[in-house]
C-alpha positions in Angstrom: 4.4 10.2 26.7 3.4 9.2 23.2 6.0 8.2 20.7 3.9 9.4 17.8 5.4 12.3 15.9 2.3 12.7 13.9 -1.2 12.4 15.3 -4.3 13.0 13.1 -7.3 13.4 15.4 -10.8 13.3 13.9 -9.9 15.2 10.7 -12.6 16.0 8.2 -12.5 18.1 5.0 -15.3 19.1 2.6 -15.1 20.6 -0.8 -18.7 21.8 -1.5 -21.0 18.8 -1.1 -18.1 16.3 -1.3 -16.8 14.9 2.0 -13.2 14.2 0.9 -11.9 13.2 4.4 -14.4 11.8 6.9 -13.4 11.8 10.6 -10.0 10.2 10.2 -7.8 9.5 13.2 -4.4 7.7 13.5 -0.9 8.1 15.0 2.5 7.7 13.3 5.5 6.8 15.5 8.9 8.4 15.0 11.1 7.0 12.3 8.2 4.9 10.7 7.6 4.6 7.0 3.8 5.1 6.8 1.7 4.8 3.7 -1.7 6.2 2.8 -3.1 3.7 0.2 -6.3 3.8 -1.7 -8.0 4.3 -5.1 -8.2 7.7 -6.8 -10.6 10.1 -5.0 -10.4 8.3 -1.7 -9.1 11.4 0.2 -5.5 10.2 0.7 -3.8 13.2 -1.1 -6.1 15.7 0.6 -5.1 14.2 3.9 -1.4 14.6 3.1 -2.0 18.2 2.1 -3.7 18.8 5.4 -0.7 17.5 7.3 1.5 19.7 5.1 -0.7 22.7 5.8 -1.6 23.2 2.1 -5.2 22.5 3.0 -7.0 23.3 6.3 -9.4 20.7 8.0 -13.0 21.7 8.7 -12.9 19.5 11.8 -10.2 17.8 13.9 -6.5 18.5 14.5 -3.1 17.6 13.3 -0.4 17.3 16.0 3.2 17.2 14.8 6.0 16.5 17.4 3.5 17.5 20.3 2.4 20.8 18.7 -1.0 21.5 17.3 -0.6 22.7 13.6 -3.8 24.8 13.6 -2.9 28.2 12.1 0.7 27.3 11.4 1.6 27.8 7.7 3.4 25.2 5.6 6.8 26.9 5.7 6.8 26.9 9.5 5.8 23.2 9.9 8.6 20.6 10.6 7.7 18.8 7.4 8.7 18.9 3.7 7.0 17.5 0.7 8.0 15.7 -2.4 5.4 16.2 -5.2 4.4 13.8 -8.0 5.9 16.1 -10.6 9.2 16.6 -8.6 8.9 20.4 -9.4 12.7 20.8 -9.9 13.8 24.1 -11.4 14.9 23.5 -15.0 17.2 26.5 -15.2 19.1 25.5 -12.0 21.9 22.9 -11.6 21.4 19.9 -9.2 23.3 21.7 -6.5 21.4 25.0 -6.9 18.0 23.1 -6.8 19.0 21.3 -3.6 20.3 24.6 -2.0 17.3 26.7 -2.9 15.3 26.2 0.3 18.3 26.9 2.5 19.2 30.1 0.6 15.7 31.6 0.7 15.8 31.2 4.6 19.2 32.9 4.9 21.3 29.9 5.8 25.0 30.9 5.7 26.8 30.1 2.5 29.3 27.6 4.1 26.5 25.8 5.9 24.5 25.6 2.6 27.4 24.1 0.8 28.1 21.5 3.5 24.5 20.4 3.8 24.0 20.3 0.0 27.0 18.0 -0.3 25.7 15.8 2.5 22.2 15.5 0.9 23.6 14.7 -2.6 25.8 12.0 -1.0 22.8 10.5 0.6 20.8 10.2 -2.6 23.9 9.1 -4.6 24.1 12.2 -6.8 27.4 13.6 -5.5 29.1 13.5 -9.0 26.2 15.2 -10.7 26.0 18.5 -8.8 26.7 20.7 -11.9 24.2 19.1 -14.2 20.8 20.6 -15.2 17.6 18.6 -14.9 17.3 17.9 -18.6 20.7 16.1 -18.4 19.3 13.6 -15.8 17.1 10.5 -16.0 13.6 10.4 -14.4 15.1 8.5 -11.4 17.9 11.1 -10.9 15.5 14.0 -11.1 13.4 12.2 -8.4 16.5 12.0 -6.2 17.1 15.7 -6.7 13.6 16.4 -5.4 14.3 14.0 -2.4 17.6 15.7 -1.7 16.0 19.2 -1.8 13.4 18.1 0.8 16.0 16.3 3.0 18.4 19.1 3.0 16.0 21.2 5.2 16.2 18.3 7.8 12.4 17.9 8.3 11.1 15.8 11.1 8.5 14.3 8.6 9.0 13.9 4.9 5.7 13.8 2.8 5.7 12.0 -0.5 2.8 12.4 -2.9 2.9 9.6 -5.5 6.6 10.1 -5.9 7.2 7.1 -8.2 4.2 7.3 -10.5 6.1 9.1 -13.4 8.8 6.4 -13.6 8.8 3.3 -15.8 8.0 0.0 -14.2 11.6 -1.2 -13.7 12.9 2.1 -12.4 9.9 2.3 -10.1 10.7 -1.1 -8.6 14.4 0.0 -8.1 13.4 3.3 -6.4 11.1 1.5 -4.0 14.1 -0.3 -2.5 16.1 3.0 -2.6 13.4 4.9 -0.8 13.0 2.2 1.9 16.9 2.2 2.4 17.0 6.0 2.4 14.3 6.2 5.1 16.4 3.8 7.3 19.5 5.8 6.6 18.3 9.3 7.4 16.1 8.0 10.4 13.1 10.3 9.9 9.4 9.6 9.5 8.2 9.2 5.9 4.5 9.5 4.9 3.8 8.3 1.3 0.6 8.6 -0.6 0.1 5.9 -3.3 -2.6 4.0 -5.2 -0.1 1.2 -5.9 -0.5 -1.8 -3.6 2.9 -3.3 -4.4 4.6 0.1 -3.7 3.0 0.3 -0.2 3.5 -3.3 0.7 7.2 -3.3 -0.3 8.2 -0.1 1.4 5.9 0.7 4.4 6.1 -0.3 8.0 2.4 0.3 8.3 -0.4 1.1 5.8 -3.7 2.9 6.2 -6.1 1.8 3.5 -8.6 4.6 2.6 -11.9 4.6 0.7 -14.4 7.3 0.4 -12.7 9.5 2.7 -12.3 7.1 5.6 -9.7 4.8 6.9 -10.8 1.2 6.4 -7.9 -0.5 8.2 -4.5 0.4 9.5 -2.0 -2.4 9.9 1.5 -3.9 8.8 1.6 -5.2 5.2 1.4 -8.8 6.2 -1.7 -8.3 8.4 -3.5 -6.3 5.7 -2.7 -9.1 3.2 -3.4 -12.1 5.3 -6.1 -10.8 7.6 -8.1 -8.0 5.8 -10.9 -6.5 7.9 -13.3 -6.1 5.0 -14.2 -7.1 1.5 -12.9 -3.8 0.2 -9.4 -4.3 1.8 -9.3 -7.9 0.7 -10.0 -7.0 -2.9 -7.9 -3.8 -3.0 -4.8 -5.5 -1.5 -3.8 -8.0 -4.1 -6.0 -10.6 -5.8 -8.6 -12.7 -4.0 -11.2 -15.3 -4.6 -14.5 -14.6 -2.8 -17.2 -17.2 -1.8 -20.6 -15.9 -0.7 -21.5 -17.9 2.4 -24.1 -18.3 5.2 -23.3 -18.9 8.9 -24.5 -22.1 10.4 -23.0 -21.6 13.8 -19.8 -21.1 15.8 -17.9 -23.4 18.2 -14.9 -21.7 19.9 -12.5 -20.7 17.3 -14.3 -22.5 14.5 -17.1 -21.1 12.3 -19.5 -23.5 10.6 -20.6 -22.1 7.2 -22.7 -23.1 4.2 -20.7 -22.2 0.9 -22.6 -22.8 -2.3 -21.3 -25.8 -4.2 -18.7 -26.5 -1.5 -21.6 -27.3 1.0 -21.2 -27.1 4.8 -17.6 -26.7 6.2 -15.7 -25.4 9.1 -13.2 -22.6 9.0 -11.0 -21.0 11.6 -12.2 -17.7 13.0 -10.4 -16.0 15.9 -13.0 -13.3 16.7 -16.5 -13.7 18.1 -18.5 -15.4 15.4 -21.2 -13.6 13.4 -24.8 -14.6 14.2 -26.3 -17.7 12.8 -27.9 -17.1 9.4 -25.7 -14.0 8.7 -24.4 -13.6 5.1 -20.6 -13.3 5.0 -17.9 -13.9 2.5 -15.0 -16.3 2.6 -11.8 -15.2 0.9 -8.7 -17.2 -0.3 -5.7 -15.7 -2.0 -4.7 -17.1 -5.4 -1.3 -18.4 -4.3 -2.9 -20.5 -1.6 -4.8 -22.6 -4.3 -3.3 -25.6 -6.0 -4.3 -26.8 -9.4 -4.0 -30.4 -10.7 -5.4 -32.7 -13.3 -6.3 -35.4 -10.8 -8.4 -35.2 -7.6 -6.2 -34.2 -4.7 -5.3 -36.6 -1.9 -5.8 -36.0 1.8 -8.5 -35.4 4.4 -11.4 -33.6 2.8 -12.2 -31.9 6.1 -8.8 -30.1 6.2 -8.5 -29.6 2.5 -11.2 -28.3 0.1 -11.4 -29.3 -3.6 -13.6 -28.4 -6.5 -13.8 -29.6 -10.1 -13.3 -26.9 -12.8 -12.2 -26.1 -16.3 -9.4 -23.6 -17.4 -11.1 -20.6 -19.1 -8.1 -18.3 -19.5 -4.6 -17.6 -18.3 -2.1 -14.8 -18.1 1.7 -15.3 -18.2 3.8 -12.9 -16.0 7.2 -14.6 -16.3 7.8 -15.8 -12.7 4.1 -16.6 -12.2 1.1 -17.4 -14.4 -2.5 -16.6 -13.3 -4.8 -19.4 -14.3 -8.6 -18.6 -14.4 -10.9 -21.6 -14.0 -14.7 -22.0 -13.8 -16.5 -24.6 -11.8 -19.6 -26.5 -12.9 -21.8 -24.0 -11.1 -20.2 -21.0 -12.7 -17.9 -19.9 -9.9 -14.8 -18.3 -11.3 -11.4 -18.8 -9.4 -8.0 -17.2 -9.9 -5.1 -19.5 -9.3 -1.5 -18.2 -9.0 1.1 -20.7 -10.3 4.7 -20.3 -9.7 6.7 -20.9 -12.8 9.4 -23.0 -11.2 10.5 -24.7 -14.5 10.6 -23.3 -18.0 7.6 -25.4 -19.1 5.3 -24.8 -16.1 3.2 -22.3 -17.9 2.6 -24.6 -20.9 1.3 -27.6 -18.9 -2.4 -26.5 -18.9 -4.5 -25.2 -21.7 -7.9 -23.4 -22.1 -10.6 -26.1 -21.8 -8.6 -28.6 -19.7 -10.5 -30.2 -16.8 -8.7 -29.6 -13.6 -9.1 -29.8 -9.7 -8.5 -26.8 -7.5 -7.8 -27.3 -3.9 -6.8 -25.4 -0.8 -6.6 -25.6 3.0 -9.7 -24.5 4.9 -7.3 -22.7 7.3 -6.3 -20.4 4.5 -9.8 -18.9 4.2 -10.5 -15.5 5.6 -13.8 -14.7 7.1 -15.1 -11.3 5.9 -18.2 -9.9 7.8 -18.1 -6.5 6.1 
């Protein structure tokens, strides 16, 4: 028997001539924190609304806890949804907002009071039950919306861009709180977001969507270190791409021709693409090392190229150095600012060497 509490099976949805969701299938195990990640217009919110019952698929099925949701209205599904706008009632207190869903379904007053107290305790608002929404911060209003959803004890909690209205520092704090909350309450969370950091820091698994389709579903580390396509590689964090041509394959090694780098060998676990095929090699900025002198070591294991600094951006803990090689290839190097003067050690126009391990290059066939 499957442990999936949510199963999306071949779901498609059209709005006129636009195919918003295109034959999407995946399963979500019980108690998993699952993210739908992608750019605006990729279909992720439409898919979440289909799971919630707010939209109906043209094809396919949604199974929740073993039951086909076809024809079952939103209020009878074992899910609850937290919207981007929170949608708290301004004229009600915190406790009244949280209790609203229970009261409209006729839950006994004593039971309502007990469950509201429990929900407010979970989201750390126990001392604010009597306040109105305008007396709360953005993070506190978001917790009210979460408590109102959790008080109904859904089997699945759906979150539609729940942190987008918060400032950067509070958003980072709430990521940790949401992840901890999911572990505490032990139910399945499905979050929709366009923010890669948000998905990577909270989710157990992520489905990356583009143009209505799921490009890859995997854990955060696999998506980042082993993306299945150029789109996933470029959407999940920053990446340097090298257009390449396949020369041949030998076991777990791929021989390629890479522009000014020439012929080299890179690890490749899958069956190699055909000889002569055009591919891309990708390497993450933090895998690159920048220096003012040619790097030491075996050139077969470590690649190096001469360049000049053309720009840099300071982010506090890191600096992103942008360099251009003699043949015009631009690379992004992530430097960790381990000392107070690290960011000041290189200037625009400086001649540098950029090097990296061949093993850190990712083969992208799509």
